[in-house]
N, CA, C and O atoms as a CHARMM CRD file, in Angstrom:
* protein
*
  384
    1    1 UNK  N     65.89600 102.01400 102.42500 PROA 1      0.00000
    2    1 UNK  CA    66.81600 101.19400 103.19300 PROA 1      0.00000
    3    1 UNK  C     67.55900 100.22500 102.01700 PROA 1      0.00000
    4    1 UNK  O     66.92500  99.81500 101.04400 PROA 1      0.00000
    5    2 UNK  N     68.79900  99.95700 102.21100 PROA 2      0.00000
    6    2 UNK  CA    69.54600  99.28600 101.14100 PROA 2      0.00000
    7    2 UNK  C     69.13000  97.80900 101.16200 PROA 2      0.00000
    8    2 UNK  O     68.62600  97.27700 102.15200 PROA 2      0.00000
    9    3 UNK  N     69.36700  97.20700 100.04600 PROA 3      0.00000
   10    3 UNK  CA    69.25700  95.66700  99.95400 PROA 3      0.00000
   11    3 UNK  C     70.30400  95.16800 100.73500 PROA 3      0.00000
   12    3 UNK  O     71.23700  95.86700 101.13300 PROA 3      0.00000
   13    4 UNK  N     70.16400  93.91300 100.97500 PROA 4      0.00000
   14    4 UNK  CA    71.16200  93.01500 101.74100 PROA 4      0.00000
   15    4 UNK  C     72.58900  93.27800 101.13100 PROA 4      0.00000
   16    4 UNK  O     72.70000  93.17200  99.91000 PROA 4      0.00000
   17    5 UNK  N     73.55700  93.57300 101.79400 PROA 5      0.00000
   18    5 UNK  CA    74.84500  94.00500 101.42400 PROA 5      0.00000
   19    5 UNK  C     75.95400  93.06000 101.89900 PROA 5      0.00000
   20    5 UNK  O     75.81900  92.52500 102.99900 PROA 5      0.00000
   21    6 UNK  N     77.05900  92.81000 101.14100 PROA 6      0.00000
   22    6 UNK  CA    77.87000  91.87700 101.43000 PROA 6      0.00000
   23    6 UNK  C     78.91300  92.40200 102.60200 PROA 6      0.00000
   24    6 UNK  O     80.10800  92.56900 102.35600 PROA 6      0.00000
   25    7 UNK  N     78.39400  92.61700 103.76100 PROA 7      0.00000
   26    7 UNK  CA    78.90300  93.17400 105.09100 PROA 7      0.00000
   27    7 UNK  C     78.56200  92.19100 106.18900 PROA 7      0.00000
   28    7 UNK  O     77.45900  91.64400 106.17900 PROA 7      0.00000
   29    8 UNK  N     79.44200  91.93800 107.12700 PROA 8      0.00000
   30    8 UNK  CA    79.24400  91.23600 108.33900 PROA 8      0.00000
   31    8 UNK  C     79.00800  92.27800 109.51400 PROA 8      0.00000
   32    8 UNK  O     79.70100  93.28300 109.67400 PROA 8      0.00000
   33    9 UNK  N     77.97300  91.91500 110.28900 PROA 9      0.00000
   34    9 UNK  CA    77.88700  92.67100 111.48700 PROA 9      0.00000
   35    9 UNK  C     78.29200  91.71600 112.71000 PROA 9      0.00000
   36    9 UNK  O     77.63600  90.71100 112.98400 PROA 9      0.00000
   37   10 UNK  N     79.23900  92.05000 113.30000 PROA 10     0.00000
   38   10 UNK  CA    79.79800  91.27200 114.49800 PROA 10     0.00000
   39   10 UNK  C     79.10600  91.97000 115.71700 PROA 10     0.00000
   40   10 UNK  O     78.92000  93.18600 115.72200 PROA 10     0.00000
   41   11 UNK  N     78.71900  91.12400 116.78700 PROA 11     0.00000
   42   11 UNK  CA    78.41000  91.63300 118.10300 PROA 11     0.00000
   43   11 UNK  C     78.77400  90.55600 119.18800 PROA 11     0.00000
   44   11 UNK  O     78.57900  89.34600 119.07000 PROA 11     0.00000
   45   12 UNK  N     79.35000  91.21700 120.29400 PROA 12     0.00000
   46   12 UNK  CA    79.73200  90.34400 121.35500 PROA 12     0.00000
   47   12 UNK  C     79.15100  91.23100 122.69200 PROA 12     0.00000
   48   12 UNK  O     79.51800  92.36300 123.00500 PROA 12     0.00000
   49   13 UNK  N     78.22900  90.46100 123.32900 PROA 13     0.00000
   50   13 UNK  CA    77.81500  90.99400 124.58200 PROA 13     0.00000
   51   13 UNK  C     77.22200  92.35600 124.62300 PROA 13     0.00000
   52   13 UNK  O     77.40800  93.18100 125.51800 PROA 13     0.00000
   53   14 UNK  N     76.39300  92.52400 123.42400 PROA 14     0.00000
   54   14 UNK  CA    75.63300  93.80700 123.00400 PROA 14     0.00000
   55   14 UNK  C     76.60300  95.01000 122.99200 PROA 14     0.00000
   56   14 UNK  O     76.34300  96.11500 123.46800 PROA 14     0.00000
   57   15 UNK  N     77.83300  94.62600 122.34400 PROA 15     0.00000
   58   15 UNK  CA    78.83300  95.67800 122.14800 PROA 15     0.00000
   59   15 UNK  C     79.78900  96.05100 123.25500 PROA 15     0.00000
   60   15 UNK  O     80.65400  96.90600 123.06700 PROA 15     0.00000
   61   16 UNK  N     79.64000  95.39000 124.46700 PROA 16     0.00000
   62   16 UNK  CA    80.40600  95.83700 125.58000 PROA 16     0.00000
   63   16 UNK  C     81.86100  95.35700 125.35300 PROA 16     0.00000
   64   16 UNK  O     82.77200  95.95500 125.92500 PROA 16     0.00000
   65   17 UNK  N     82.11500  94.32100 124.55500 PROA 17     0.00000
   66   17 UNK  CA    83.55400  94.03600 124.25800 PROA 17     0.00000
   67   17 UNK  C     83.54100  93.69500 122.88400 PROA 17     0.00000
   68   17 UNK  O     82.51900  93.40300 122.26300 PROA 17     0.00000
   69   18 UNK  N     84.75500  93.73700 122.38600 PROA 18     0.00000
   70   18 UNK  CA    85.07700  92.95900 121.07100 PROA 18     0.00000
   71   18 UNK  C     85.90400  91.61200 121.38800 PROA 18     0.00000
   72   18 UNK  O     87.10700  91.61400 121.64600 PROA 18     0.00000
   73   19 UNK  N     85.20400  90.62200 121.33900 PROA 19     0.00000
   74   19 UNK  CA    85.87600  89.41000 121.67600 PROA 19     0.00000
   75   19 UNK  C     85.03900  88.14900 121.50700 PROA 19     0.00000
   76   19 UNK  O     84.12300  88.13200 120.68500 PROA 19     0.00000
   77   20 UNK  N     85.34500  87.03700 122.30200 PROA 20     0.00000
   78   20 UNK  CA    84.71500  85.77900 122.17000 PROA 20     0.00000
   79   20 UNK  C     84.71300  85.24300 120.81300 PROA 20     0.00000
   80   20 UNK  O     85.53000  85.65000 119.98700 PROA 20     0.00000
   81   21 UNK  N     83.77400  84.28400 120.51300 PROA 21     0.00000
   82   21 UNK  CA    83.78000  83.65800 119.18000 PROA 21     0.00000
   83   21 UNK  C     83.53300  84.57200 118.07300 PROA 21     0.00000
   84   21 UNK  O     84.05100  84.27800 116.99600 PROA 21     0.00000
   85   22 UNK  N     82.79200  85.68500 118.15800 PROA 22     0.00000
   86   22 UNK  CA    82.67100  86.65300 117.08800 PROA 22     0.00000
   87   22 UNK  C     84.05000  87.33400 116.69100 PROA 22     0.00000
   88   22 UNK  O     84.24800  87.69200 115.53000 PROA 22     0.00000
   89   23 UNK  N     84.91900  87.48800 117.61000 PROA 23     0.00000
   90   23 UNK  CA    86.24900  88.01600 117.23900 PROA 23     0.00000
   91   23 UNK  C     87.08400  86.94100 116.54200 PROA 23     0.00000
   92   23 UNK  O     87.82500  87.23200 115.60200 PROA 23     0.00000
   93   24 UNK  N     86.95500  85.67800 117.01800 PROA 24     0.00000
   94   24 UNK  CA    87.73500  84.67800 116.29100 PROA 24     0.00000
   95   24 UNK  C     87.24900  84.63100 114.81900 PROA 24     0.00000
   96   24 UNK  O     88.10500  84.53700 113.93900 PROA 24     0.00000
   97   25 UNK  N     86.07400  84.68500 114.52400 PROA 25     0.00000
   98   25 UNK  CA    85.43500  84.57100 113.20300 PROA 25     0.00000
   99   25 UNK  C     85.87500  85.80600 112.37300 PROA 25     0.00000
  100   25 UNK  O     86.24100  85.68400 111.20400 PROA 25     0.00000
  101   26 UNK  N     85.82900  86.95200 112.99000 PROA 26     0.00000
  102   26 UNK  CA    86.18000  88.17700 112.34000 PROA 26     0.00000
  103   26 UNK  C     87.78700  87.98500 111.98800 PROA 26     0.00000
  104   26 UNK  O     88.19500  88.29100 110.86800 PROA 26     0.00000
  105   27 UNK  N     88.52400  87.55300 112.82800 PROA 27     0.00000
  106   27 UNK  CA    89.94500  87.45800 112.58600 PROA 27     0.00000
  107   27 UNK  C     90.26200  86.62700 111.37400 PROA 27     0.00000
  108   27 UNK  O     90.98300  86.99300 110.44600 PROA 27     0.00000
  109   28 UNK  N     89.59300  85.36300 111.48900 PROA 28     0.00000
  110   28 UNK  CA    89.71600  84.37100 110.25000 PROA 28     0.00000
  111   28 UNK  C     89.29800  84.91600 109.03600 PROA 28     0.00000
  112   28 UNK  O     89.98500  84.71800 108.03400 PROA 28     0.00000
  113   29 UNK  N     88.19800  85.62100 108.97600 PROA 29     0.00000
  114   29 UNK  CA    87.58800  86.18600 107.66300 PROA 29     0.00000
  115   29 UNK  C     88.70700  87.30700 107.30500 PROA 29     0.00000
  116   29 UNK  O     89.10000  87.38600 106.14000 PROA 29     0.00000
  117   30 UNK  N     89.15900  88.06900 108.18300 PROA 30     0.00000
  118   30 UNK  CA    90.20500  89.05200 107.66200 PROA 30     0.00000
  119   30 UNK  C     91.36800  88.35600 107.14900 PROA 30     0.00000
  120   30 UNK  O     91.94900  88.86100 106.18800 PROA 30     0.00000
  121   31 UNK  N     91.78900  87.29000 107.63800 PROA 31     0.00000
  122   31 UNK  CA    93.01000  86.63300 107.27700 PROA 31     0.00000
  123   31 UNK  C     92.74700  85.96200 105.91000 PROA 31     0.00000
  124   31 UNK  O     93.70100  85.66500 105.19000 PROA 31     0.00000
  125   32 UNK  N     91.53100  85.72700 105.55600 PROA 32     0.00000
  126   32 UNK  CA    91.32700  85.06300 104.39300 PROA 32     0.00000
  127   32 UNK  C     91.10300  86.10900 103.15400 PROA 32     0.00000
  128   32 UNK  O     91.01600  85.76500 101.97500 PROA 32     0.00000
  129   33 UNK  N     91.03400  87.30300 103.58900 PROA 33     0.00000
  130   33 UNK  CA    90.85400  88.46500 102.48100 PROA 33     0.00000
  131   33 UNK  C     89.59300  88.36200 101.75200 PROA 33     0.00000
  132   33 UNK  O     89.60100  88.56300 100.53700 PROA 33     0.00000
  133   34 UNK  N     88.47000  88.05900 102.38500 PROA 34     0.00000
  134   34 UNK  CA    87.21300  87.93500 101.83600 PROA 34     0.00000
  135   34 UNK  C     86.58600  89.13100 100.96600 PROA 34     0.00000
  136   34 UNK  O     85.70500  89.00100 100.11600 PROA 34     0.00000
  137   35 UNK  N     87.15800  90.20700 101.31600 PROA 35     0.00000
  138   35 UNK  CA    86.55000  91.47300 100.62600 PROA 35     0.00000
  139   35 UNK  C     85.25200  91.89100 101.28300 PROA 35     0.00000
  140   35 UNK  O     84.67200  92.89900 100.87900 PROA 35     0.00000
  141   36 UNK  N     84.76500  91.15800 102.28500 PROA 36     0.00000
  142   36 UNK  CA    83.46100  91.65700 102.94500 PROA 36     0.00000
  143   36 UNK  C     83.70500  92.81900 103.81100 PROA 36     0.00000
  144   36 UNK  O     84.74600  92.95000 104.45500 PROA 36     0.00000
  145   37 UNK  N     82.67200  93.71800 103.82200 PROA 37     0.00000
  146   37 UNK  CA    82.66700  94.78700 104.69600 PROA 37     0.00000
  147   37 UNK  C     82.50300  94.24100 106.18600 PROA 37     0.00000
  148   37 UNK  O     81.80400  93.25300 106.41000 PROA 37     0.00000
  149   38 UNK  N     83.18100  94.93200 107.19900 PROA 38     0.00000
  150   38 UNK  CA    83.08200  94.22700 108.66000 PROA 38     0.00000
  151   38 UNK  C     82.69700  95.48200 109.56200 PROA 38     0.00000
  152   38 UNK  O     83.38000  96.50600 109.59400 PROA 38     0.00000
  153   39 UNK  N     81.52500  95.29000 110.29100 PROA 39     0.00000
  154   39 UNK  CA    81.03700  96.21300 111.16200 PROA 39     0.00000
  155   39 UNK  C     81.26200  95.55600 112.51000 PROA 39     0.00000
  156   39 UNK  O     81.34700  94.32900 112.54600 PROA 39     0.00000
  157   40 UNK  N     81.36800  96.29400 113.65700 PROA 40     0.00000
  158   40 UNK  CA    81.32100  95.86200 114.83500 PROA 40     0.00000
  159   40 UNK  C     80.31500  96.62100 115.81200 PROA 40     0.00000
  160   40 UNK  O     80.42000  97.84500 115.89200 PROA 40     0.00000
  161   41 UNK  N     79.39100  95.98600 116.52500 PROA 41     0.00000
  162   41 UNK  CA    78.56500  96.69100 117.42600 PROA 41     0.00000
  163   41 UNK  C     79.39000  97.05000 118.73700 PROA 41     0.00000
  164   41 UNK  O     80.05400  96.22200 119.35900 PROA 41     0.00000
  165   42 UNK  N     79.26600  98.35800 119.06700 PROA 42     0.00000
  166   42 UNK  CA    80.12000  98.85200 120.25500 PROA 42     0.00000
  167   42 UNK  C     78.85900  99.46000 121.04000 PROA 42     0.00000
  168   42 UNK  O     77.87300  99.99800 120.53500 PROA 42     0.00000
  169   43 UNK  N     79.14400  99.23600 122.45200 PROA 43     0.00000
  170   43 UNK  CA    78.22800  99.99400 123.38100 PROA 43     0.00000
  171   43 UNK  C     78.45600 101.41400 123.60800 PROA 43     0.00000
  172   43 UNK  O     77.60000 102.15700 124.08900 PROA 43     0.00000
  173   44 UNK  N     79.60800 101.77600 123.26000 PROA 44     0.00000
  174   44 UNK  CA    79.92400 103.36000 123.19900 PROA 44     0.00000
  175   44 UNK  C     81.27100 103.56500 122.30400 PROA 44     0.00000
  176   44 UNK  O     81.95000 102.58100 122.01100 PROA 44     0.00000
  177   45 UNK  N     81.57800 104.66300 121.94700 PROA 45     0.00000
  178   45 UNK  CA    82.46600 104.90300 120.94100 PROA 45     0.00000
  179   45 UNK  C     84.01500 104.53400 121.45500 PROA 45     0.00000
  180   45 UNK  O     84.91100 104.30900 120.64100 PROA 45     0.00000
  181   46 UNK  N     84.20200 104.50100 122.73800 PROA 46     0.00000
  182   46 UNK  CA    85.60500 104.22000 123.32600 PROA 46     0.00000
  183   46 UNK  C     85.87400 102.68900 123.14900 PROA 46     0.00000
  184   46 UNK  O     87.02300 102.29000 123.33100 PROA 46     0.00000
  185   47 UNK  N     84.90900 101.82800 122.81200 PROA 47     0.00000
  186   47 UNK  CA    85.26500 100.33500 122.53900 PROA 47     0.00000
  187   47 UNK  C     85.97500 100.34200 121.10600 PROA 47     0.00000
  188   47 UNK  O     85.53900 100.90300 120.10000 PROA 47     0.00000
  189   48 UNK  N     87.20000  99.57900 121.22100 PROA 48     0.00000
  190   48 UNK  CA    88.06800  99.64200 120.16000 PROA 48     0.00000
  191   48 UNK  C     87.71200  98.40300 119.24500 PROA 48     0.00000
  192   48 UNK  O     87.38700  97.33100 119.75700 PROA 48     0.00000
  193   49 UNK  N     87.78400  98.58400 117.85600 PROA 49     0.00000
  194   49 UNK  CA    87.42500  97.40100 116.90800 PROA 49     0.00000
  195   49 UNK  C     88.63000  97.12000 116.08700 PROA 49     0.00000
  196   49 UNK  O     89.48100  97.95600 115.78400 PROA 49     0.00000
  197   50 UNK  N     88.62500  95.93100 115.77100 PROA 50     0.00000
  198   50 UNK  CA    89.94500  95.47400 114.76400 PROA 50     0.00000
  199   50 UNK  C     90.12500  96.28000 113.71000 PROA 50     0.00000
  200   50 UNK  O     89.16600  96.84800 113.18900 PROA 50     0.00000
  201   51 UNK  N     91.37400  96.42400 113.27100 PROA 51     0.00000
  202   51 UNK  CA    91.82100  97.13200 112.15200 PROA 51     0.00000
  203   51 UNK  C     91.00200  96.67900 110.92900 PROA 51     0.00000
  204   51 UNK  O     90.81600  95.46900 110.79600 PROA 51     0.00000
  205   52 UNK  N     90.48800  97.54800 110.01000 PROA 52     0.00000
  206   52 UNK  CA    89.80900  97.28100 108.72700 PROA 52     0.00000
  207   52 UNK  C     88.07900  97.24500 109.13800 PROA 52     0.00000
  208   52 UNK  O     87.21600  97.15000 108.26500 PROA 52     0.00000
  209   53 UNK  N     87.81900  97.32400 110.37600 PROA 53     0.00000
  210   53 UNK  CA    86.45000  97.21300 110.68500 PROA 53     0.00000
  211   53 UNK  C     85.82600  98.51500 111.06900 PROA 53     0.00000
  212   53 UNK  O     86.57400  99.43900 111.38600 PROA 53     0.00000
  213   54 UNK  N     84.68900  98.66100 111.07400 PROA 54     0.00000
  214   54 UNK  CA    84.03900  99.94700 111.35200 PROA 54     0.00000
  215   54 UNK  C     83.08100  99.78200 112.52000 PROA 54     0.00000
  216   54 UNK  O     82.15300  98.98700 112.37400 PROA 54     0.00000
  217   55 UNK  N     83.21400 100.49500 113.74500 PROA 55     0.00000
  218   55 UNK  CA    82.20500 100.48700 114.67600 PROA 55     0.00000
  219   55 UNK  C     80.93500 101.04600 114.42600 PROA 55     0.00000
  220   55 UNK  O     80.80700 101.98100 113.63600 PROA 55     0.00000
  221   56 UNK  N     79.81100 100.45900 115.14900 PROA 56     0.00000
  222   56 UNK  CA    78.45800 101.06700 115.02800 PROA 56     0.00000
  223   56 UNK  C     77.83500 101.04900 116.43900 PROA 56     0.00000
  224   56 UNK  O     77.81900  99.98800 117.06200 PROA 56     0.00000
  225   57 UNK  N     77.36400 102.08200 116.92600 PROA 57     0.00000
  226   57 UNK  CA    76.93800 102.14800 118.32500 PROA 57     0.00000
  227   57 UNK  C     75.59900 101.41500 118.43800 PROA 57     0.00000
  228   57 UNK  O     74.64500 101.64600 117.69500 PROA 57     0.00000
  229   58 UNK  N     75.60400 100.56400 119.36800 PROA 58     0.00000
  230   58 UNK  CA    74.28500  99.56300 119.68000 PROA 58     0.00000
  231   58 UNK  C     73.10200 100.66900 119.77500 PROA 58     0.00000
  232   58 UNK  O     73.16200 101.66300 120.49800 PROA 58     0.00000
  233   59 UNK  N     71.98100 100.32300 118.89800 PROA 59     0.00000
  234   59 UNK  CA    70.84700 101.13700 119.13100 PROA 59     0.00000
  235   59 UNK  C     70.78700 102.27700 118.29500 PROA 59     0.00000
  236   59 UNK  O     69.68700 102.82200 118.19800 PROA 59     0.00000
  237   60 UNK  N     71.77900 102.76600 117.64800 PROA 60     0.00000
  238   60 UNK  CA    71.77300 103.89700 116.79200 PROA 60     0.00000
  239   60 UNK  C     71.20500 103.72200 115.42600 PROA 60     0.00000
  240   60 UNK  O     71.12900 102.56200 115.02100 PROA 60     0.00000
  241   61 UNK  N     70.83800 104.58100 114.73100 PROA 61     0.00000
  242   61 UNK  CA    70.17900 104.47600 113.41500 PROA 61     0.00000
  243   61 UNK  C     71.11700 103.60900 112.54400 PROA 61     0.00000
  244   61 UNK  O     70.66100 102.73300 111.80900 PROA 61     0.00000
  245   62 UNK  N     72.47200 103.88100 112.64600 PROA 62     0.00000
  246   62 UNK  CA    73.52000 103.15400 111.69000 PROA 62     0.00000
  247   62 UNK  C     73.54500 101.61000 112.16100 PROA 62     0.00000
  248   62 UNK  O     73.77100 100.72300 111.33800 PROA 62     0.00000
  249   63 UNK  N     73.35600 101.38900 113.22400 PROA 63     0.00000
  250   63 UNK  CA    73.28200  99.94900 113.83100 PROA 63     0.00000
  251   63 UNK  C     72.12200  99.37500 113.39400 PROA 63     0.00000
  252   63 UNK  O     72.22600  98.29100 112.82000 PROA 63     0.00000
  253   64 UNK  N     70.80000  99.96800 113.56900 PROA 64     0.00000
  254   64 UNK  CA    69.48300  99.36900 113.07000 PROA 64     0.00000
  255   64 UNK  C     69.53600  99.10700 111.61100 PROA 64     0.00000
  256   64 UNK  O     69.05000  98.06100 111.18000 PROA 64     0.00000
  257   65 UNK  N     70.18100 100.12000 110.67900 PROA 65     0.00000
  258   65 UNK  CA    70.32800  99.78300 109.22600 PROA 65     0.00000
  259   65 UNK  C     71.06800  98.55400 109.09400 PROA 65     0.00000
  260   65 UNK  O     70.59200  97.62900 108.43600 PROA 65     0.00000
  261   66 UNK  N     72.37600  98.44300 109.75400 PROA 66     0.00000
  262   66 UNK  CA    73.29300  97.43600 109.63200 PROA 66     0.00000
  263   66 UNK  C     72.52500  96.14300 109.98200 PROA 66     0.00000
  264   66 UNK  O     72.69700  95.20900 109.19900 PROA 66     0.00000
  265   67 UNK  N     71.70600  95.94200 111.03400 PROA 67     0.00000
  266   67 UNK  CA    71.10500  94.84900 111.43100 PROA 67     0.00000
  267   67 UNK  C     70.17100  94.43200 110.37200 PROA 67     0.00000
  268   67 UNK  O     69.89200  93.24200 110.23300 PROA 67     0.00000
  269   68 UNK  N     69.58300  95.51200 109.48100 PROA 68     0.00000
  270   68 UNK  CA    68.52500  95.10300 108.56700 PROA 68     0.00000
  271   68 UNK  C     69.10700  94.79700 107.36100 PROA 68     0.00000
  272   68 UNK  O     68.45000  94.13000 106.56100 PROA 68     0.00000
  273   69 UNK  N     70.37100  95.21100 107.04100 PROA 69     0.00000
  274   69 UNK  CA    70.98700  95.07600 105.74800 PROA 69     0.00000
  275   69 UNK  C     72.24000  94.18100 105.54300 PROA 69     0.00000
  276   69 UNK  O     72.56400  93.78900 104.42200 PROA 69     0.00000
  277   70 UNK  N     72.84800  93.91000 106.53600 PROA 70     0.00000
  278   70 UNK  CA    74.04100  93.16300 106.60000 PROA 70     0.00000
  279   70 UNK  C     73.63200  91.79400 106.04100 PROA 70     0.00000
  280   70 UNK  O     72.59800  91.27000 106.45400 PROA 70     0.00000
  281   71 UNK  N     74.50000  91.11300 104.99900 PROA 71     0.00000
  282   71 UNK  CA    74.25500  89.80000 104.77300 PROA 71     0.00000
  283   71 UNK  C     74.47600  88.81900 105.80400 PROA 71     0.00000
  284   71 UNK  O     73.71000  87.87000 105.97300 PROA 71     0.00000
  285   72 UNK  N     75.66800  89.06000 106.60400 PROA 72     0.00000
  286   72 UNK  CA    75.93000  88.12500 107.75800 PROA 72     0.00000
  287   72 UNK  C     75.89800  88.75300 109.03800 PROA 72     0.00000
  288   72 UNK  O     76.43600  89.85700 109.12100 PROA 72     0.00000
  289   73 UNK  N     75.34400  88.23200 110.09900 PROA 73     0.00000
  290   73 UNK  CA    75.21700  88.73100 111.36800 PROA 73     0.00000
  291   73 UNK  C     75.66900  87.55500 112.26500 PROA 73     0.00000
  292   73 UNK  O     75.12200  86.45200 112.25000 PROA 73     0.00000
  293   74 UNK  N     76.75000  87.90400 113.06900 PROA 74     0.00000
  294   74 UNK  CA    77.34500  87.01400 114.01200 PROA 74     0.00000
  295   74 UNK  C     77.33600  87.57600 115.37100 PROA 74     0.00000
  296   74 UNK  O     77.86000  88.65300 115.65400 PROA 74     0.00000
  297   75 UNK  N     76.71800  86.80400 116.21100 PROA 75     0.00000
  298   75 UNK  CA    76.30100  87.42300 117.47000 PROA 75     0.00000
  299   75 UNK  C     76.44500  86.22500 118.58800 PROA 75     0.00000
  300   75 UNK  O     76.07900  85.07600 118.34000 PROA 75     0.00000
  301   76 UNK  N     76.96600  86.58100 119.72900 PROA 76     0.00000
  302   76 UNK  CA    77.21000  85.61200 120.75500 PROA 76     0.00000
  303   76 UNK  C     76.19000  85.79900 121.92100 PROA 76     0.00000
  304   76 UNK  O     76.29400  85.07900 122.91400 PROA 76     0.00000
  305   77 UNK  N     75.21800  86.73100 121.83500 PROA 77     0.00000
  306   77 UNK  CA    74.14700  86.95400 122.63100 PROA 77     0.00000
  307   77 UNK  C     72.79500  87.01800 121.78700 PROA 77     0.00000
  308   77 UNK  O     72.67100  86.47000 120.69100 PROA 77     0.00000
  309   78 UNK  N     71.74200  87.79100 122.46100 PROA 78     0.00000
  310   78 UNK  CA    70.52900  87.81500 121.68800 PROA 78     0.00000
  311   78 UNK  C     70.43500  89.12500 120.96700 PROA 78     0.00000
  312   78 UNK  O     70.89800  90.17400 121.41600 PROA 78     0.00000
  313   79 UNK  N     69.75200  88.99300 119.71900 PROA 79     0.00000
  314   79 UNK  CA    69.49700  90.14000 118.85300 PROA 79     0.00000
  315   79 UNK  C     68.05900  90.66800 119.77700 PROA 79     0.00000
  316   79 UNK  O     67.46500  90.01500 120.63500 PROA 79     0.00000
  317   80 UNK  N     67.78500  91.88600 119.34200 PROA 80     0.00000
  318   80 UNK  CA    66.59500  92.47400 119.97500 PROA 80     0.00000
  319   80 UNK  C     65.29500  91.74200 119.52300 PROA 80     0.00000
  320   80 UNK  O     65.26700  91.18200 118.42600 PROA 80     0.00000
  321   81 UNK  N     64.24200  91.74100 120.33800 PROA 81     0.00000
  322   81 UNK  CA    63.06900  90.96100 119.99600 PROA 81     0.00000
  323   81 UNK  C     62.43900  91.25200 118.66100 PROA 81     0.00000
  324   81 UNK  O     61.75500  90.42000 118.06300 PROA 81     0.00000
  325   82 UNK  N     62.68700  92.43100 118.22700 PROA 82     0.00000
  326   82 UNK  CA    61.96400  92.89700 116.99900 PROA 82     0.00000
  327   82 UNK  C     62.88500  92.46900 115.71900 PROA 82     0.00000
  328   82 UNK  O     62.45500  92.59100 114.57200 PROA 82     0.00000
  329   83 UNK  N     63.92800  92.06000 115.95000 PROA 83     0.00000
  330   83 UNK  CA    64.80000  91.49500 114.69000 PROA 83     0.00000
  331   83 UNK  C     64.23100  90.20500 114.03700 PROA 83     0.00000
  332   83 UNK  O     63.96300  89.14800 114.61000 PROA 83     0.00000
  333   84 UNK  N     64.10000  90.51700 112.68500 PROA 84     0.00000
  334   84 UNK  CA    63.63800  89.31900 111.80600 PROA 84     0.00000
  335   84 UNK  C     64.67500  89.34900 110.61200 PROA 84     0.00000
  336   84 UNK  O     64.88100  90.31200 109.87300 PROA 84     0.00000
  337   85 UNK  N     65.30700  88.07700 110.56400 PROA 85     0.00000
  338   85 UNK  CA    66.19700  87.84000 109.42000 PROA 85     0.00000
  339   85 UNK  C     65.56600  88.06300 108.14900 PROA 85     0.00000
  340   85 UNK  O     64.52100  87.42400 108.02700 PROA 85     0.00000
  341   86 UNK  N     65.88800  88.78700 107.15100 PROA 86     0.00000
  342   86 UNK  CA    65.48200  89.05600 105.84000 PROA 86     0.00000
  343   86 UNK  C     65.94300  88.01300 104.89300 PROA 86     0.00000
  344   86 UNK  O     66.97700  87.40300 105.16700 PROA 86     0.00000
  345   87 UNK  N     65.27800  87.74100 103.79200 PROA 87     0.00000
  346   87 UNK  CA    65.74700  86.78000 102.86800 PROA 87     0.00000
  347   87 UNK  C     67.11800  87.35500 102.36300 PROA 87     0.00000
  348   87 UNK  O     67.29800  88.52000 102.01000 PROA 87     0.00000
  349   88 UNK  N     68.07700  86.33000 102.38500 PROA 88     0.00000
  350   88 UNK  CA    69.35800  86.76200 101.85500 PROA 88     0.00000
  351   88 UNK  C     70.35100  87.06800 103.14800 PROA 88     0.00000
  352   88 UNK  O     71.56800  87.20700 103.03400 PROA 88     0.00000
  353   89 UNK  N     69.71400  87.14000 104.23800 PROA 89     0.00000
  354   89 UNK  CA    70.61800  87.07000 105.46100 PROA 89     0.00000
  355   89 UNK  C     70.90400  85.75800 105.96900 PROA 89     0.00000
  356   89 UNK  O     70.18600  84.77500 105.79000 PROA 89     0.00000
  357   90 UNK  N     72.09100  85.78600 106.67300 PROA 90     0.00000
  358   90 UNK  CA    72.61100  84.62000 107.47600 PROA 90     0.00000
  359   90 UNK  C     72.86300  85.15600 108.72200 PROA 90     0.00000
  360   90 UNK  O     73.48200  86.21000 108.86800 PROA 90     0.00000
  361   91 UNK  N     72.34600  84.38100 109.78600 PROA 91     0.00000
  362   91 UNK  CA    72.45600  84.66800 111.23000 PROA 91     0.00000
  363   91 UNK  C     73.16400  83.57800 111.84900 PROA 91     0.00000
  364   91 UNK  O     72.70700  82.43500 111.88200 PROA 91     0.00000
  365   92 UNK  N     74.32900  83.92900 112.36500 PROA 92     0.00000
  366   92 UNK  CA    75.30800  82.95700 113.08500 PROA 92     0.00000
  367   92 UNK  C     75.28200  83.14700 114.55500 PROA 92     0.00000
  368   92 UNK  O     75.89100  84.13100 114.97300 PROA 92     0.00000
  369   93 UNK  N     74.68500  82.38200 115.41400 PROA 93     0.00000
  370   93 UNK  CA    74.62700  82.49900 116.73100 PROA 93     0.00000
  371   93 UNK  C     75.52900  81.69500 117.51500 PROA 93     0.00000
  372   93 UNK  O     75.32300  80.49500 117.69800 PROA 93     0.00000
  373   94 UNK  N     76.61100  82.36600 118.02500 PROA 94     0.00000
  374   94 UNK  CA    77.77700  81.69300 118.67800 PROA 94     0.00000
  375   94 UNK  C     77.66900  81.35100 120.06200 PROA 94     0.00000
  376   94 UNK  O     78.63500  80.83800 120.62700 PROA 94     0.00000
  377   95 UNK  N     76.41300  81.61800 120.77700 PROA 95     0.00000
  378   95 UNK  CA    76.38600  81.44700 122.14400 PROA 95     0.00000
  379   95 UNK  C     76.45800  79.95900 122.52400 PROA 95     0.00000
  380   95 UNK  O     75.84400  79.05900 121.95000 PROA 95     0.00000
  381   96 UNK  N     77.27400  79.82300 123.54900 PROA 96     0.00000
  382   96 UNK  CA    77.53300  78.29400 123.88200 PROA 96     0.00000
  383   96 UNK  C     77.12700  77.92700 125.30600 PROA 96     0.00000
  384   96 UNK  O     77.26900  76.77300 125.71000 PROA 96     0.00000
């Protein structure tokens, strides 16, 4: 497994939509040209993600690896019960 990488994993309502506060944060980061990689959790491949972002299917091996290795995790819902933030990771919970 890779070390923590300079990538953001965004998730909104377990990948059912690309929206809410995680989308606003994604849009702002993109406008600032941070150079961060950007992944979006999607419930199924038909969910469209913003330009420059890569979709990862919720529960897939790729999603599990992203959850374990992305430096930043932005979520407006809960992460799975087994998720434990690693040293070097920042978890931003936008649930209001």
